N, CA and C atoms as an extended XYZ file, in Angstrom:
150
Properties=species:S:1:pos:R:3:atomname:S:1:resname:S:1:resid:I:1 pbc="F F F"
N        84.411       79.701      128.946 N   MET     1
C        84.316       78.673      127.801 CA  MET     1
C        85.057       77.435      128.408 C   MET     1
N        84.691       76.204      127.945 N   ASN     2
C        85.197       74.868      128.362 CA  ASN     2
C        86.347       74.644      127.417 C   ASN     2
N        87.804       74.187      127.963 N   ALA     3
C        88.774       74.255      126.878 CA  ALA     3
C        88.668       72.778      126.111 C   ALA     3
N        87.769       72.044      126.648 N   THR     4
C        87.799       70.785      125.855 CA  THR     4
C        86.918       70.780      124.622 C   THR     4
N        86.003       71.697      124.714 N   HIS     5
C        85.226       72.099      123.733 CA  HIS     5
C        85.843       73.265      122.682 C   HIS     5
N        86.751       73.851      123.021 N   SER     6
C        87.385       74.892      121.902 CA  SER     6
C        87.605       74.401      120.656 C   SER     6
N        88.251       73.232      120.260 N   GLY     7
C        88.627       72.633      119.082 CA  GLY     7
C        87.490       72.549      118.374 C   GLY     7
N        86.373       72.110      119.027 N   PHE     8
C        85.177       71.851      118.147 CA  PHE     8
C        84.299       72.960      117.798 C   PHE     8
N        84.607       74.182      118.510 N   ILE     9
C        84.203       75.613      118.318 CA  ILE     9
C        84.930       75.958      117.238 C   ILE     9
N        85.939       75.898      117.459 N   LEU    10
C        87.120       76.637      116.162 CA  LEU    10
C        86.815       75.994      114.729 C   LEU    10
N        86.634       74.596      114.905 N   ALA    11
C        86.387       73.678      113.759 CA  ALA    11
C        84.954       74.491      113.174 C   ALA    11
N        83.680       74.657      114.205 N   ALA    12
C        82.613       74.876      113.563 CA  ALA    12
C        82.927       76.106      112.724 C   ALA    12
N        83.575       76.995      113.604 N   TYR    13
C        83.603       78.510      112.663 CA  TYR    13
C        84.247       78.530      111.363 C   TYR    13
N        85.259       77.657      111.534 N   LEU    14
C        86.085       77.600      110.032 CA  LEU    14
C        85.191       76.985      109.131 C   LEU    14
N        84.393       75.929      109.633 N   ILE    15
C        83.621       75.276      108.505 CA  ILE    15
C        82.449       75.957      107.805 C   ILE    15
N        81.973       76.992      108.735 N   CYS    16
C        81.313       77.808      108.533 CA  CYS    16
C        81.756       78.990      107.453 C   CYS    16
N        82.734       79.400      107.716 N   ILE    17
C        83.527       80.614      107.063 CA  ILE    17
C        83.611       79.928      105.590 C   ILE    17
N        84.164       78.791      105.673 N   GLY    18
C        84.658       78.135      104.309 CA  GLY    18
C        83.244       77.695      103.495 C   GLY    18
N        82.112       77.381      104.114 N   VAL    19
C        81.042       77.205      103.477 CA  VAL    19
C        80.307       78.571      102.779 C   VAL    19
N        80.186       79.824      103.612 N   VAL    20
C        79.775       80.898      103.054 CA  VAL    20
C        80.943       81.289      101.963 C   VAL    20
N        82.128       81.355      102.340 N   GLY    21
C        83.001       81.805      101.271 CA  GLY    21
C        82.885       81.172       99.833 C   GLY    21
N        82.680       79.630      100.091 N   GLY    22
C        82.244       78.753       98.917 CA  GLY    22
C        81.230       79.299       98.204 C   GLY    22
N        79.896       79.593       98.899 N   LEU    23
C        78.811       79.960       98.076 CA  LEU    23
C        78.929       81.449       97.691 C   LEU    23
N        79.454       82.229       98.275 N   THR    24
C        79.811       83.360       97.772 CA  THR    24
C        80.879       83.293       96.325 C   THR    24
N        81.666       82.543       96.477 N   LEU    25
C        82.463       82.492       95.229 CA  LEU    25
C        81.544       81.810       94.158 C   LEU    25
N        80.778       80.925       94.452 N   ALA    26
C        80.118       80.194       93.181 CA  ALA    26
C        79.045       81.055       92.948 C   ALA    26
N        78.539       81.978       93.567 N   ILE    27
C        77.738       82.977       92.994 CA  ILE    27
C        78.431       84.180       92.157 C   ILE    27
N        79.352       84.632       92.517 N   TRP    28
C        80.123       85.539       92.009 CA  TRP    28
C        80.536       84.758       90.187 C   TRP    28
N        81.038       83.964       90.277 N   LEU    29
C        81.330       82.886       89.209 CA  LEU    29
C        80.290       83.037       88.307 C   LEU    29
N        78.802       82.559       88.824 N   ASP    30
C        77.818       82.381       88.172 CA  ASP    30
C        77.558       83.746       87.421 C   ASP    30
N        77.393       84.805       88.194 N   HIS    31
C        77.173       86.111       87.910 CA  HIS    31
C        77.927       86.471       86.631 C   HIS    31
N        79.340       86.223       86.754 N   ARG    32
C        80.097       86.527       85.779 CA  ARG    32
C        79.882       85.805       84.188 C   ARG    32
N        79.503       84.501       84.755 N   ARG    33
C        79.100       83.726       83.489 CA  ARG    33
C        77.970       84.088       82.600 C   ARG    33
N        76.865       84.546       83.461 N   LEU    34
C        75.600       85.137       82.845 CA  LEU    34
C        76.038       86.249       82.456 C   LEU    34
N        76.713       87.196       82.790 N   LYS    35
C        76.711       88.746       82.020 CA  LYS    35
C        77.624       88.082       80.964 C   LYS    35
N        78.291       87.404       80.673 N   ARG    36
C        79.117       87.018       79.547 CA  ARG    36
C        78.174       86.593       78.294 C   ARG    36
N        77.203       85.663       78.978 N   ALA    37
C        76.275       85.242       77.946 CA  ALA    37
C        75.195       85.960       77.738 C   ALA    37
N        74.686       86.859       78.298 N   LEU    38
C        73.798       87.941       78.174 CA  LEU    38
C        74.130       88.994       77.328 C   LEU    38
N        75.640       89.222       77.047 N   ALA    39
C        76.299       90.537       76.490 CA  ALA    39
C        75.700       90.556       75.059 C   ALA    39
N        75.768       89.506       74.210 N   PRO    40
C        75.339       89.537       72.882 CA  PRO    40
C        73.572       90.056       72.526 C   PRO    40
N        72.765       89.679       73.747 N   LEU    41
C        71.641       89.974       73.604 CA  LEU    41
C        71.539       91.547       73.915 C   LEU    41
N        72.327       92.254       74.212 N   GLU    42
C        72.100       93.473       74.986 CA  GLU    42
C        71.705       94.457       73.970 C   GLU    42
N        72.289       94.392       72.649 N   GLY    43
C        72.135       95.183       71.616 CA  GLY    43
C        70.611       95.039       70.862 C   GLY    43
N        70.059       94.005       71.176 N   GLN    44
C        68.471       93.558       70.809 CA  GLN    44
C        67.383       94.260       71.822 C   GLN    44
N        67.856       94.497       72.773 N   ARG    45
C        67.237       95.171       73.668 CA  ARG    45
C        66.361       96.299       73.469 C   ARG    45
N        67.202       97.096       72.640 N   GLY    46
C        66.548       98.547       72.017 CA  GLY    46
C        65.211       98.288       71.434 C   GLY    46
N        65.278       97.298       70.478 N   SER    47
C        64.400       96.836       69.501 CA  SER    47
C        62.746       96.560       70.057 C   SER    47
N        62.713       96.247       71.571 N   GLU    48
C        61.730       95.563       72.042 CA  GLU    48
C        61.395       96.721       73.175 C   GLU    48
N        61.630       97.936       73.156 N   ARG    49
C        61.238       99.025       73.874 CA  ARG    49
C        59.940       99.714       73.115 C   ARG    49
N        59.147      100.142       73.786 N   THR    50
C        58.184      100.820       73.185 CA  THR    50
C        58.316      102.276       73.781 C   THR    50
């Protein structure tokens, strides 16, 4: 590995880890929000079953 490019490679890995971590956090937070929003509808589910 060329030592002059090691900073760029490290920065690229850190940016990728940050982006993937941010997306994972956003999905997890959205999942929690949707579960809370759908919780009141859970009781109505049984009336629609056949």
